[in-house]
N, C-alpha and C positions, 0 to 999 in steps of 0.2 A: 553193727551186731549186736540184736536185743533179743533178748531172753523173758520170759514169763518172770515177773517176779514172786520170787520165796526168800520167807521170811522164818527166823529161827530166833529163837530168845532175843526178838528183837533186832535181828541182824539181816542185812542181805545176804543169799546164801547161793552158790551155783551146785548143782549136781557135775559129777565128775564128766558125765558125757558133753554137760557145757563148758567144763573146764576145757575138755579136749576140744572141742569144737575151737573156742577162743583161742586157744594156742596152738592151733592147726597140728594135732597129734592126737593119735589114735588112745579111746579109751583105756584098754588094756594095758599101755604103754605107762599111762597117769598112774591107774592103780599099780604096777608093779614098782616104780619109783616111789612110790608113799610106803610101801611094802618094806623095800629098802633101807628106807631113811626114815622107819614110825619114830623111833628113840627121840626125832628133834621135831613132831608133832603133838601140840597137847591137845587133848578133846577139849573141846569147849571153848576154845581159843582158836584154834587153825580148823578145825572140824568138827562136825557131831557127825554121829552114828545112828542110823534109827535101822532098828529090828524088831522084832513082835509085835505088837498092837500098833507101835508109832509106826513102823514101818507099813503094814497093813492100811493104816488111815490115810499114809502119804500117797500109798498107790492108789486107793480110792478115789483120792482127789485127782487123779490125771490118770486115767482110765486109759487113754490115747496114746500115753510115751510108753512104745514098745519096748526101750533102753531098761525100760524099770522091772519088765515082765517075770524076770526068772531070778530078779537078784535078793538073797538072805539079808543084805545088808547093805545100807545105804547111807554113802557119805555126801554131807553137805558140806560145800567149804567156805572159810570164810573169808572176809578179805585177805587178812593174814596170810592164812593156808594157802590161797589161792598163788602170793607171790612164792612163798617156798617151794610148791609145786613149780613153778616157772620156774626156778633154779634150775630144777633137777631134770628138766625136759631136754634143753637146750636145742629147741627148735626158732627160728626166726622171730616168730611172733612171742614165744617166751620170752626170748632177749629184749624183745620192745619193752613188755612190761615189766621185768625187771631194771629197765634205763629209767625206765618213767617213774619206780619209786625211789629212785638215787636223785632223779631230778626233781621230785616233790620232795622231798627230804632237804634241798637245798633251798629250794623255793619257802617252803615253810619255815624253816630256819633264818632266812632271808627277813621275811615278815615279822619272826618273833623278835628280830634286833632293832627292826623299826619301829615296830609297835613300845620295845622298852625304852627307845633313845626318844620318843616322842613327846610334843609339849602336849599339855591339858586340852582337849579332856582325854582322860586317861579311861581306856576301853577295858577295864579289869576282866571281865566273860572272854573278850576276845583274847586277852595276850593268854589266860590262863586253860584255854583250848587250844591256841596255838602251842601252847608248850606241852600239854598232854599229847598231840600229834606227834610232837618231835622226837618224845618218847615211845611211843607206839612206831614208828619207824624206825629208830636207831635198834629197838628190841629185833624188830623182822629183819634189819641188817647184819644185826650180830649171830642170826641164827644160821644165815646164809653159809655153806660150805663149799668148797673150791670145786668149781664147774671142772670139766676133762680137759680143758686146756690148761689152767693152773695145776690139775693134778699131775701133768706131763711135765710140766716143769718141776715141780717137784721131785717126780721121779728123776727125771735127767741130773738135779742138782747132786742125788743121793747116788747114782751111779758114779758121777765124776767122784764124788767126796770119798768112797768107798775102792776107787781105782786109785784115788792119790794115797789111802791109806796102807794099800795093799797092792803088791806087784806079782803075788801067787795065786797062781787062778784057784787052786784047788780050795785055798782057803776066802775067797771072795764069798761065797753063800753064809758063810757064817759071820763075817761083819753085815752083809745085806741085813742077814735075821736081827743083829744087835740093833743097829742102827733103826728099822722099823719099830724095835720093842722100843727103843729108847723116844721116838717120835709118840706113841701113842701112849707112853707113861706120863710123856711132857706136857700133852694138850688133852689127856683124859679122855680118849676116844676107842673106838675099837679098829679103827682102820683109819690111815692117813688121809684118805678121801674125806673122812668127814671133820679133818681139822677146817675151824671156822674161816671164812674168805679174809675177816679183817686182822687174820694173824699170819697170813702166808708169807708176809717178808720177816717176820717173826721165826718162821720155821726155814724158811733157807737161810738165816743167818745163822742159825742151830746147826743145822747140817753141814754148812761150809766151814764152820768152826770145830764140829763132833770129835772128839780126841776116843772114845769109849774104847775099853778093851776087851778082846773077844774071848779072854782067857784062852788063846791056843798059841 
């Protein structure tokens, strides 16, 4: 699959419509997921938002693109932003993209290790480039939140813990509320869905050993 090359501030970017096509999703789904998780995206890093004169100029350069006709704001997605969107879409192609990111991380990490242990000639420029790429991918992975299956796994663990702590049906809602509040406070999130994927095991451990008092 190939698209017209679009560049913004020295980076190759994709429109929302192109992202949707790449991941076999609908553009409105991409937009909705972004709006729901906007706190995880940083403008200038994950996307560029075009409005006003910048948007008018962009449309003028692509007059044959019908997807731009009624747009009042246009998002252009960087590589990092595209991977974050892939995480939220949960389509087969989105999962493929996410798996590619993980594979690249291990590939680049291995290359970095080999560069560190190689004998002369030492290529400092290549080493620094690999090191920077590892940092970039690590940052992307840290920003990835729980997918639907992991959310269900955490919900199940929460339910099991509440039922262990309370055998009185009428009191269980209070236990659920208290435990969910404790989770949000511990991970500094607005919802358990926003817990970083890299902290899932810690969250499961926290829930399994939770002994909070609901005050009733």
